N, C-alpha and C positions, 0 to 999 in steps of 0.2 A: 559460245565457242570457247575453246581453250587456246590462249595465246601460247605459241611454242616456247617451251622451256620455263613457263611461269606457273602453271597450275592455277591461273587466275582467269575466271570467266569474264569476258568483255561484256559490258552492259550496253545494249543498243539505245538509240535515241528515245524509243518509246518507254524505256524503263528508267531513264535518268531524269532527275528533277532539274529543270532548267529555269533560271530567271537571271536577272542582271547581277546577282550577288553570289550564287552558289551552285555548284554541281557536285552531287555525291555519286559515287559509284561503289557498288558492293564488291567485296573481295571474298575469296573462297574461305570458308570456315576453317579455323585451325591454322591459318597462315602465321608463321612466326613473326615476331615484331621486327621492325625495320632497324637492324643493327642496334646501336645504343640510343636510338630515338625513343624517349619515354612517352611523349604526347605531342600534340599540336596545341598552341596557345594563341588566343587572340591578342594582338599587340595592344589593343585599347581595352577590350573587355576583360582580359585576363582569364577568360573561360577556357578550360582545357577540353580537347577533343581527342578521340582515339587516333593513334598514328597509323593504324592499319587500313585506312581508307583515304583515297584522295578527295580533297575538297577544294573549293575556291575560297571566296571571301568568308569571313566570320558571319554566320547567319544572325548573330546577335546585333551587329551594328554595321555590317557591310564594309568592314575594314580588314586589313591583311591578318594572316596568321603566320607563325613561324614555328620551326621545330624546336623542341626542348630535349636536350640530351641528358641521359642519366650519367652524369660525370662521376658521381660517387662509385657507381658500378664499374665505370671505365678505370678509375684509379685502383679499385680493388682487384680487378681482373687483369689489368695490363699496367702494372706499376713501373716506375722508373722509365717512363717514355717508351714503353714497349710498343705503343701504337705508332710511333714516329719512324718514318722510312726516308731519311735524308738522302739515301742513295738514288731514289727515284727522281727522274727529271720531268715530273708532271705534278699536278695538284693532288694526285692520289697519294703523295708522300705523307699526308697527314692521317692516313689509315682510318682507324675507328673513331677519330674525332670528327669524321664526316658521316653523313647519313648512310652512305654505303662504303664498305671497307673492301678494297680490291684484294686484300689478303684473305678475305672470307670466301670460301668456295661458293656459297649460296648467293652472296652479293655479286661476286665476280661475273657470274653468268648473265647479269643484267647490265653491267657497266659498259658504256660506250665511251672509249677514250681514244683521242686522236692526238695526244701529246700536249694537251692544254695545260697552262699554268707554268709555274717555276720560271718566270720571266726575269730578265736582268734588272738590277737596280743600279742605274748608271750614275756615276759621280759627275757633277757639273761644277767644278771649282772655278772655272774661268767665266761663268756667267757674271755679268757686271754687278748684280746685286750681291751675289755670293762673295765677290772680292771686296765690295764696299762694306758689308756687314760682318764679314768673317763667317758667313753661314756655311754649314755643310749641306749643300743643296744636292739632292738626289732626284733622279727621274725614274720612276717605276714604269718601264716601257712594255706595254701590253701589245705593241704592234709587230713590227718586222722581227723575224726570227734572228737569234744571236747564237752562234756556235757555242756548245757547251751548256745550253739551257733548254728548257722546254720551248714549245712554240704553239701559240694559239693558232689553230689551222686557218681561221678566217681573218687573222691579224687584228683581232679585237678582243677586249676584255669580256665581251658577251659570251665568248666560248666557255668561260668558267661556269656561268650560270646555266647555259644550255646543255653542257655535258652532264651536269647533275640532273637537270629537268628531264632530259630524254632518258637517262638511265633510270630515274625514278618512274617515268611513264612505263618503261619496259617492266620494271618491278611490279607494277600494278596491272599489267596487261592492257594498257591503253594503246590504241592503234591509230588514232587520228588526233593530231595536234594543230592548233591555230594560234597565230600571234599577230596582233597589230603592232606596227613598228615604225620608227623613223629610219630604219635601214639595217643597221648592223645586227640587231637581234634577229631579224628575219633571215639574213644571210647565215647566221650561226645556227639557228634552229634547223634550217634546211640542210646544212652540212651534217648535223648529228642525226636528224630524223632519217635521212636517206641511208646513213651508215647503219642505222638500227632497223631498217626495213619498214618504217612507219609512213603513214600518209600525212601530208603537211600542207597547211594553207598559210600563206603570208599576205598580209594586207598592209600596204605602205603608201605614203604620199607620192604623187606623180612627179615631184621634184627631187626625189631621192637621188643621190649621186649615181651617175650612169654605171660605174664599175660594179656597184652593188645591184642596181636595178637590172642591168643587162645580164649579169650572171644568173640571177633568179629567173628572169624571163626565159633565158635559153634553156635552163633545166626544166621549167614548166612546160615548154614546148616538146621536150624530148621524153619527159617522164610523166606518165598518167597519175602518179602518186603526188604530184606537186601542183598546187593551185596558187596563182598569183593574182591579186586584185590591187589596182591602183585607185587612189581617191584624191580628190582635190582637198587640200587642207593639211592637217597634221595627224599625229597619232590619235587624236580625239575622234576625228571622223573615221579613221580606220577601225577604232574600237566599236563605233556605232554599227558599221557594216558587219563586223564580226558577230555582234549580238543578233543582228537581224537575219543574217544568212547562214553562218557556219555553226553556231551553237545549236540551233534546231536540228542540224544534220548529225549531231552526236560528236562533234569535235570537242576536245578538251582544251580549255583556255590556259595558255602558259604566258600570258601577258605579264608585264611588270607587276609584282605583288599579287597577281590573281591566282597563281598556283599556291599550294600549301607550303610556302617557305623553301621550295626546292632551289630557286635561283638565289635566294639569300644564302643558302647553304653552300652553293658553288662560289658565290662572290666572297664569302668570308675567307676563302683561301688567300685572297689578296692581302687581307690583314694578317693572316698567319705567316705569310711570306715576309711581310714587313717586320715582323717580330722575331722570326727564327734566327738562331745564331749563324753568323757567317762561317764558312769552312774553317775548322781548327778551333773554334770557340764553343762555349757551352751556355753562355748567358743569353736568355731571351730579352730583347730590349725593344722599346717603342720609340719612334721619333717624337720630337717636340710638337710638330705640326704636320698635318696631311692636307694638301691642297688638291681638291678633287672636283673635276667637272661633273656637275650634277644635273641630270635630266629627270629620270624617274626616281633615282635615289637608292636603288637596291644595294649598290656598292657601299654606301654609307652605313646602312643597316647591317650588311654583312660584316664589314670590318669591326663595327662596334660589338657585334655578337662574338666575333673571334676574340676580341680583347677580354670580354667578360668571361669566356670559357677558359682562356689562358690563366686568368686570375684565379678562377675556381680550382684549376689544376695546380696552383701554386707556382706557376712559372713566371709570373709578373706580379707587381703590386697593384695598388688602386689608381696610380697615376695614369692619365690618359693623354694622348695627343690632342691638341686643339684641332677639331675637325672644321675645315674651311670649305664651304661649297662655293664654286664658281659657276656663274651662269652668264649667258649672252644678254646684253642689254636689250636685245630685241624681244626676248621672252624670258622673264625673270620672276616667276611667281614666288619662289622661295625667298629671293632677295627682298621683294616687296613685303612679304609676310614678316620677315626678320626685322626690317626697318620699322615696320608698324607695330611690332610687339605682338603680333597675332599668333595664335596657337595652331592655325592651319592656313593653307593658302586659299586665296580667291582665284579661281581659274582665270587665266589671262587669254587674250587673243594670241594666236600663233603669229610669230613675226617672221622675218627673213634674216637668216644668219648663215655664215660660213659653217658654224657648228651645228649641223643638222641634228646631231644626237642630243643637243640641248634644247631643241625646239619643242619642248613639252609644256603645254599650257597649264597643266595641273596634274597632280597624281594622288592616288588614294593613300599612298604611304608618306606623303609630304609632311603630315603632322608629326610623324615619328622622326623624320629628318630634322625638323625644327627642335624637337626635344633633345636630340643628340647634340646639336650645335650648342644649345644652352648648357647641357650637362658637361660638355667638354671645355667650355670657355671659348668656343670657336666663334665663327661668324659666317655670313654669306655676303658675296660681293659680285657685282656685275661688271663686265668689261665690254667696250664698244667693238664694233667691227674693225675699225682702224687699228685699235690696240691689238686685236687678235691677229690681223694680217701682219702688222709690224713684228710681233713676237714670233710668228711662224717663219717669216723671212729671216729674222736674226738668228733663230735657232738653227735653221738650215745652213746658213753661211758659217755659223760658228762650229757646228758639230757634224753636219751631214747625217744626223739622225732623222728618221722618217716620222717626225712629230706631227700628229694629226691636228686639226684645228681645235679640237676640244683640249688636247694637251697644251697647245699654244695658248689657249685661254688661261690656263693655270699659270703659265710663265708670264703672261701679260698682267696677271693679278698681283704678282709679287711686289712690284713697286708700291702700288696703293696700299697693299697689306702692311708693308714695312712702315709707310708713312702713318698708318693708323695704329701701329704698335701691335698688330696681330701676329707678326713674325718679328723676331728679335735677334740682335747680334749674338753670334756664337752658337745658335741653335742648329739642330738637325731638322731639316725641312724636306719633306718628300712631296714632289709634284707628280701627279699620275697622268701619264699619256695613255689614253684608253684605246687608241687604235692607230694604224699606220696611215700616213699621208697618201700612200698609194691608192687607198680606197676612195679618195676624193679627187683624183686626177680624172680628166684634164682640167676641171674647173679652177683648180688652184695652182696650176703649173706656172702662171705668171708671177707667183709670189716667190718662186725658188731662185 
């Protein structure tokens, strides 16, 4: 069949090659390349694949792939930042530096945008550690909307990745998407897939916060295009059910790192926003350190990719922020691997934590997260449940910002990071709040 507006034939389950590592779907002959994307490249193997077909993991080694942009062509065809649209209040402000360019008529017909990205970078000068060390502490707030900025529609940074993933799915004529999730990615995929008219399956742990679980459950009861499955355990068990039940039905896997770099491409806009000039300025600059709550790790790879592309475009130099990954002590595979000097994680048992988004026992892209930590001079650190709860309460009393538990984990990590010398007096440090506290109520109301 022909997906409306795409000219791309959807391939049924009987024609698609399925296994735990890869799904290929054929696209119509003669389809033009995807914007300035030159190819897909295996993150570990370095093997390049055509950009005109959607795939999952690298068939050479079962690891992720990402998009490679033809930046020389971009510089030649759109010199002097002609691709940059700072007047837009969403992530599509970066134009042709993304996999799809909203100013390109052929790309625009596939893009699903709900105002995502361009979130506020809040100054936090009265934080105790900022005062003590003279830090310029900023919080990149991906949660509750702020007047004058864009707004992630599900109040989560997941909207950046899912806006791109669903738009790319439309670009390739895919009609059925599935995601195993700790919660927010499922909420986000549902929002964008329904806006795009696609069929969607969400598989999540049965202890997912009720505001997220309840919303998806209600939509699944009212809309035949939505399937919700609950599992005992974590995202690992959700992934097993996806492979057993939904991939054989022809659903396309958009789990963390399992799609062909689409979510990395969306998440890289977080790094682009951290680097872009403030109003009235022209100089692109990076912070000294980025403190990031890390579950799957797509955001770390996305930001690192953004910085590399900005350097290739001549907008920044070779200096990079120290990338610091924060995990909950209950589930800390990246921290364990970091402390042991390992090149990849050993999957952990899922724990119990306020930071449900960090309850990821292991990830197929964690090897690359560890490489980035080492390349940046960064580190990985774990914080306890008490530390997270105390930081969340203190931030609420101090600011009345809707800092979620994952963002609170980053604030809790600041003191031990300072003691270890990982953040230093006078630096510009950005802590990322990945979602709104509203999504975790009523379980965390007692902390306010």
